DRENLO-673755 format. One record per residue (C-alpha): residue number from 1; residue in three letters; x, y, z. Coordinates in steps of 0.001 Angstrom, whole numbers. Example, Ala and Ser with C-alpha at 12.3 -4.5 7.8 and 13.67 -1.06 7.14 Angstrom:
! DRENLO-673755
> resi	resn	x	y	z
> 1	ala	12300	-4500	7800
> 2	ser	13670	-1060	7140
END
This chain:
! DRENLO-673755
> resi	resn	x	y	z
> 1	met	222653	162212	164962
> 2	thr	222769	166006	165078
> 3	pro	220138	168142	166831
> 4	val	218691	169046	163413
> 5	glu	218413	165394	162414
> 6	leu	216894	164482	165781
> 7	ser	214331	167278	165385
> 8	arg	213261	165702	162087
> 9	thr	213102	162314	163805
> 10	val	210768	163733	166462
> 11	leu	208500	165199	163772
> 12	arg	208417	161861	161942
> 13	ala	207317	160195	165193
> 14	val	204489	162741	165523
> 15	arg	203461	162145	161916
> 16	arg	203331	158373	162457
> 17	ala	201170	158839	165563
> 18	val	198808	161059	163546
> 19	asp	198684	158622	160601
> 20	glu	197819	155757	162941
> 21	gly	195001	157753	164532
> 22	glu	196617	158014	167964
> 23	leu	196784	161799	167834
> 24	ser	194555	164307	166095
> 25	val	196814	167334	165634
> 26	val	198502	169318	162904
> 27	val	202120	168180	162675
> 28	pro	204240	171210	163655
> 29	val	206862	172636	161354
> 30	arg	209607	172405	163948
> 31	ala	210418	170401	167069
> 32	val	212726	172018	169613
> 33	val	215524	169687	170734
> 34	thr	217975	170805	173431
> 35	pro	220347	169238	175964
> 36	pro	218411	167990	179011
> 37	gly	217742	170514	181749
> 38	pro	217818	169917	185528
> 39	gly	216128	166632	186336
> 40	gly	216503	165415	182759
> 41	cys	218581	162553	181398
> 42	gly	219950	161180	178143
> 43	asp	221555	163147	175345
> 44	tyr	218683	165431	174321
> 45	ala	215216	166454	175459
> 46	thr	212166	167821	173646
> 47	asn	208993	169522	174863
> 48	ile	206950	168415	171832
> 49	ala	204409	166622	174079
> 50	leu	203721	169826	176023
> 51	gln	203398	171706	172745
> 52	leu	200792	169256	171381
> 53	ala	198831	168606	174582
> 54	arg	196226	171334	174175
> 55	pro	195461	170828	170444
> 56	ala	195335	167061	171051
> 57	gly	192895	167467	173941
> 58	arg	195108	165301	176168
> 59	ser	197577	165810	178970
> 60	ala	201236	166219	178098
> 61	gln	201993	162929	179875
> 62	gln	199492	161104	177654
> 63	val	200932	162643	174492
> 64	ala	204457	161714	175629
> 65	glu	203373	158106	176232
> 66	ile	201943	157959	172697
> 67	leu	205087	159358	171101
> 68	arg	207564	157368	173151
> 69	pro	207314	154030	171271
> 70	his	207454	155770	167900
> 71	leu	210646	157545	168951
> 72	thr	212188	154425	170458
> 73	arg	211778	152584	167140
> 74	ser	213551	155384	165253
> 75	glu	216985	154700	163842
> 76	gly	219773	156078	166010
> 77	val	217635	156310	169158
> 78	ala	218598	153895	171935
> 79	asp	216073	154842	174607
> 80	val	213420	157434	175477
> 81	glu	212396	158396	179009
> 82	ile	209611	160711	180171
> 83	thr	210419	163187	182932
> 84	gly	208672	166100	184600
> 85	pro	205329	167213	183168
> 86	gly	205954	165416	179870
> 87	phe	209472	166022	178568
> 88	leu	210808	163296	176287
> 89	asn	214454	162579	177153
> 90	ile	216250	160834	174324
> 91	arg	219405	158727	174550
> 92	leu	221046	158221	171196
> 93	gly	222472	154978	169942
> 94	gly	225693	154384	168115
> 95	gly	226848	156948	165598
> 96	ala	225690	160075	167405
> 97	gly	229167	161523	167874
> 98	ala	230278	160599	164367
> 99	ser	227212	162220	162806
> 100	leu	227769	165387	164822
> 101	val	231406	165608	163755
> 102	arg	230451	165112	160111
> 103	glu	227908	167925	160417
> 104	ile	230504	170309	161891
> 105	arg	233042	169375	159232
> 106	arg	230446	170024	156533
> 107	gln	229195	173390	157845
> 108	arg	232457	174610	159400
> 109	asp	232014	178254	160516
> 110	ala	228292	178100	159702
> 111	tyr	227703	175323	162252
> 112	gly	225131	176465	164797
> 113	his	223607	179100	162532
> 114	gly	219812	179102	162371
> 115	asp	216821	181031	161120
> 116	val	214829	181930	164232
> 117	leu	215300	185638	163418
> 118	ala	215104	185273	159651
> 119	gly	214074	188527	157995
> 120	gln	213817	190400	161293
> 121	ile	215437	193747	162076
> 122	val	216640	193973	165672
> 123	pro	217095	197619	166762
> 124	leu	219616	198079	169587
> 125	arg	219771	201357	171546
> 126	ile	222973	201937	173467
> 127	pro	224556	204756	175464
> 128	tyr	227942	206175	174576
> 129	asp	229846	203675	176744
> 130	ile	232695	201356	175744
> 131	arg	231103	198226	177186
> 132	ala	227771	198914	175502
> 133	glu	229624	199510	172219
> 134	val	231443	196155	172461
> 135	val	228283	194253	173440
> 136	ala	226322	195791	170551
> 137	asp	229127	195107	168072
> 138	thr	229149	191437	169144
> 139	leu	225360	191149	168983
> 140	val	225387	192359	165385
> 141	arg	227324	189199	164472
> 142	ile	225404	186857	166783
> 143	val	222011	188065	165543
> 144	ala	223226	187552	161965
> 145	thr	223896	183861	162721
> 146	gln	220146	183469	163288
> 147	gly	219147	185234	160074
> 148	gly	218420	188635	161628
> 149	arg	219958	192081	161150
> 150	ala	220830	194203	164168
> 151	glu	220819	197992	163848
> 152	val	222652	200012	166488
> 153	his	221339	203437	167553
> 154	his	223017	205615	170149
> 155	ile	221182	207310	172987
> 156	his	222412	210912	172908
> 157	pro	223276	212180	176410
> 158	ser	221178	215332	175877
> 159	arg	218186	213156	175066
> 160	ala	218238	211062	178174
> 161	glu	214701	210176	179155
> 162	pro	213531	212200	182187
> 163	ala	211889	210749	185225
> 164	ala	208181	210054	184801
> 165	thr	206484	213152	186112
> 166	glu	203096	214560	185297
> 167	phe	204769	217038	182957
> 168	ser	206954	214494	181206
> 169	arg	204047	212121	180726
> 170	ala	202068	214904	179050
> 171	gln	204877	216169	176810
> 172	pro	207085	214479	174249
> 173	ala	210609	213916	175529
> 174	gly	213013	216632	174504
> 175	thr	210393	219385	174453
> 176	asp	211729	222560	176002
> 177	leu	209729	224766	178309
> 178	ser	208649	227314	175669
> 179	gln	207570	224494	173359
> 180	ala	205716	222817	176196
> 181	lys	203725	225912	176860
> 182	thr	202754	226164	173239
> 183	ala	202040	222484	172824
> 184	gly	200275	221996	176130
> 185	ala	198046	225058	176196
> 186	glu	194671	225166	174554
> 187	pro	194522	227597	171597
> 188	ser	193247	230979	172734
> 189	his	189791	231989	171476
> 190	ala	190013	235546	172851
> 191	glu	189728	238129	170092
> 192	pro	192639	240516	169621
> 193	pro	192105	244251	170286
> 194	arg	190187	245964	167502
> 195	thr	191180	249255	165930
> 196	lys	187839	249748	164199
> 197	ala	184299	249731	165405
> 198	pro	182664	246350	165392
> 199	his	180221	247432	162643
> 200	ala	183001	248684	160322
> 201	asp	183622	245210	158919
> 202	pro	180994	242765	157827
> 203	pro	180635	239812	160114
> 204	arg	182887	236938	159188
> 205	thr	182746	233292	160047
> 206	lys	186014	232369	161700
> 207	ala	187631	229191	160473
> 208	pro	188280	226636	163221
> 209	gln	191796	226961	164501
> 210	ala	193961	223860	164486
> 211	asp	196240	223068	167369
> 212	pro	199827	224059	166657
> 213	pro	202021	221084	165705
> 214	arg	203712	219376	168633
> 215	pro	207428	218730	168502
> 216	his	207881	215075	167557
> 217	arg	210553	212768	168801
> 218	pro	210746	209337	167142
> 219	arg	209738	206602	169521
> 220	pro	211688	203350	169763
> 221	his	210593	200414	167641
> 222	pro	208245	198181	169688
> 223	arg	210901	195449	169690
> 224	thr	213825	197765	170333
> 225	thr	216264	196525	172947
> 226	thr	217924	199160	175083
> 227	leu	221312	197833	176179
> 228	arg	222623	199329	179394
> 229	pro	225275	196881	180628
> 230	thr	227006	197812	183866
> 231	pro	229901	200068	182809
> 232	ala	233498	199033	183331
> 233	pro	235118	200625	186396
> 234	glu	238071	201763	184275
> 235	asp	239290	201874	180702
> 236	pro	239982	198280	179506
> 237	thr	241931	199229	176364
> 238	pro	245390	198840	178018
> 239	leu	244658	195086	178174
> 240	gly	244792	194863	174381
> 241	pro	241886	194164	172013
> 242	asp	241339	190466	172800
> 243	ala	241598	190604	176581
> 244	ala	239632	193863	176728
> 245	arg	236736	192384	174750
> 246	trp	236723	189234	176877
> 247	ala	236718	191281	180079
> 248	leu	233634	193167	178866
> 249	leu	231751	190225	177297
> 250	his	232334	187283	179649
> 251	pro	230404	188695	182663
> 252	ala	226623	188903	182467
> 253	ser	225271	192320	181499
> 254	his	224216	193154	185064
> 255	asp	227619	192195	186538
> 256	arg	230410	194723	186842
> 257	pro	233332	193661	184620
> 258	arg	236689	193115	186251
> 259	ile	239446	195064	184505
> 260	ser	242609	193331	185593
> 261	ala	245905	192085	184208
> 262	asp	244701	188596	185205
> 263	his	243089	188445	181763
> 264	leu	246607	188442	180276
> 265	leu	247983	185578	182353
> 266	gln	248794	182364	180532
> 267	arg	247636	180045	183237
> 268	glu	244698	177770	183952
> 269	ser	242927	180281	186175
> 270	asn	242351	182577	183170
> 271	pro	239242	181455	181199
> 272	leu	240285	183390	178089
> 273	phe	243649	181641	178074
> 274	arg	241970	178225	178422
> 275	val	239692	178868	175448
> 276	arg	242443	180126	173154
> 277	tyr	244887	177461	174372
> 278	ala	242316	174731	173719
> 279	his	241915	175986	170159
> 280	ala	245696	176058	169687
> 281	arg	245895	172485	171006
> 282	thr	243448	171265	168354
> 283	arg	245688	172747	165681
> 284	ala	248767	171160	167260
> 285	leu	247034	167762	167332
> 286	thr	246334	168049	163599
> 287	arg	249980	168910	162887
> 288	asn	251349	166119	165070
> 289	ala	248921	163600	163603
> 290	ala	250000	164576	160075
> 291	ala	253614	163814	161068
> 292	leu	252429	160300	162011
> 293	gly	250526	159900	158758
> 294	cys	247180	160084	160556
> 295	thr	244137	162126	159556
> 296	gly	240812	162626	161286
> 297	asp	237910	160379	160333
> 298	pro	234532	160752	162090
> 299	gly	233644	157782	164239
> 300	asp	232244	156830	167615
> 301	val	234260	157663	170713
> 302	pro	233763	155163	173575
> 303	glu	232003	156466	176660
> 304	asp	234967	155642	178906
> 305	val	237291	158068	177102
> 306	pro	237937	160969	179526
> 307	gly	236157	164114	178414
> 308	gly	234619	162478	175332
> 309	asp	230980	162612	176386
> 310	glu	231384	166126	177777
> 311	leu	232986	167338	174552
> 312	val	230278	165804	172341
> 313	gly	227621	167360	174582
> 314	ala	229244	170793	174434
> 315	leu	229506	170685	170641
> 316	ala	225922	169473	170282
> 317	gly	224684	172268	172560
> 318	tyr	226471	175037	170664
> 319	pro	223587	175807	168240
> 320	ala	221115	176219	171122
> 321	val	223540	178551	172921
> 322	leu	223909	180719	169821
> 323	thr	220142	180917	169481
> 324	gln	219668	181927	173118
> 325	ala	222490	184468	172945
> 326	ala	220740	186091	169964
> 327	leu	217216	186001	171403
> 328	his	218213	187268	174857
> 329	arg	220856	189717	173548
> 330	ala	223372	187976	175847
> 331	pro	226842	187375	174341
> 332	asp	228032	186241	177781
> 333	arg	226173	182957	177196
> 334	leu	228387	182246	174214
> 335	ala	231548	183194	176123
> 336	arg	230723	180859	179006
> 337	his	229862	177990	176650
> 338	leu	233235	178368	174959
> 339	val	234864	177890	178370
> 340	thr	232834	174692	178882
> 341	thr	233882	173409	175449
> 342	ala	237526	174273	176057
> 343	asp	237612	172503	179427
> 344	ala	236137	169359	177874
> 345	leu	238691	169469	175048
> 346	leu	241617	169930	177424
> 347	ala	240500	166855	179400
> 348	phe	240078	164885	176149
> 349	gln	243227	165897	174227
> 350	his	245529	163392	175944
> 351	thr	243631	160457	174382
> 352	val	243843	161619	170775
> 353	leu	247283	160568	169516
> 354	pro	249036	157204	169835
> 355	leu	251499	156799	172686
> 356	gly	254986	155346	172325
> 357	asp	255234	152712	169585
> 358	glu	251456	152479	169234
> 359	lys	250236	152740	165643
> 360	pro	247397	155087	164675
> 361	ser	244094	153247	164663
> 362	ala	240493	153983	163708
> 363	ala	239897	155030	167315
> 364	his	242671	157624	167100
> 365	arg	241296	158959	163827
> 366	ala	237828	159288	165357
> 367	arg	239195	161142	168382
> 368	leu	241251	163424	166152
> 369	ala	238149	164275	164093
> 370	leu	236258	165123	167293
> 371	ala	239107	167359	168510
> 372	glu	239257	169126	165147
> 373	ala	235494	169710	165295
> 374	ala	235987	171291	168709
> 375	gly	238634	173563	167215
> 376	thr	236182	174662	164529
> 377	val	233553	175549	167130
> 378	leu	236037	177366	169376
> 379	ala	237394	179402	166462
> 380	gly	233908	180266	165254
> 381	gly	232735	181308	168716
> 382	leu	235791	183470	169346
> 383	ser	235321	185114	165960
> 384	leu	231734	186039	166869
> 385	leu	233060	187656	170054
> 386	gly	235610	189591	167977
> 387	ile	238542	187745	169573
> 388	ser	241389	186109	167651
> 389	ala	242001	182351	167750
> 390	pro	245757	181773	167217
> 391	asp	247075	178448	165945
> 392	tyr	250109	178739	168190
> 393	leu	250014	179857	171802
END
């Protein structure tokens, strides 16, 4: 069962509770399902009980207790446990891994894409800095996976916002001193010198004088994000396009990136190498399996297979990571999740193909399908970061 399918299952449980008169609420359009957080358990968790507590006029614990039996009776759900203030922790039954792999095979590069930003324009303001440029370029693609459209605007150095002083608060940014005097002063009502006697002209009614127009500087959109990641200490371009992008994207925005030849090393200590190597291994497994006459077929992977549970969990959590990376403008979240996925795959890969004279079985085909799904996710994630995913490494 995929996260999308489980979300529908949660909503069906709410609808049954409403139909049976146990809850008096409007069934929500969407139920958020994510991997369990600290203190959680099972395969997934949902906060639907906390979401419905107030409209139901009950505590979140009471709502969770009402929903629990309805969820437990749902197909594909093995057990449901309540933790914390009312989180429902769900352990899936048989078929969860197979369903996930089928979903990834069906969607391919579109797996993990959502609609939380559908129809929204996300303005991004960045300085003229190489790291900010790379982060913004990556966010354009990540925001698009959630249905939004990012627009990048540069902050011109001559238009840097001044410190908040009494003068700067009173005047639009970018107003020079002569403009400020004109814009800030009240219009003068003193009459100019006269060259004729006052009685020479008939009295006239003076039209009210309008204030002179103030220089206008467009203000940022209310939802504009100003990206100011910590600049790189030196030019990363000598590392090459892939390593340079990884060096700038993998650290969190507030961390100073490390520009070092370590990003080029083909060894386990290099996270970029592990991610790209893991992808290359999935392609090699497909080639080697084809030589044995074996193809991937989605199926359940036993819990005792090293790395199997971790790999299924990483693949299932990929959509949530993409969503958070888009909402928080944080491509580093995607980069770190790719490392987690790669490490799980590298621990799992040794179980995929038959050993010695062993013949390919349904178990091998299921493991191969899971490894190939991991390759799809790794390739898609690297592509969003603007980094290549070679088949041979």
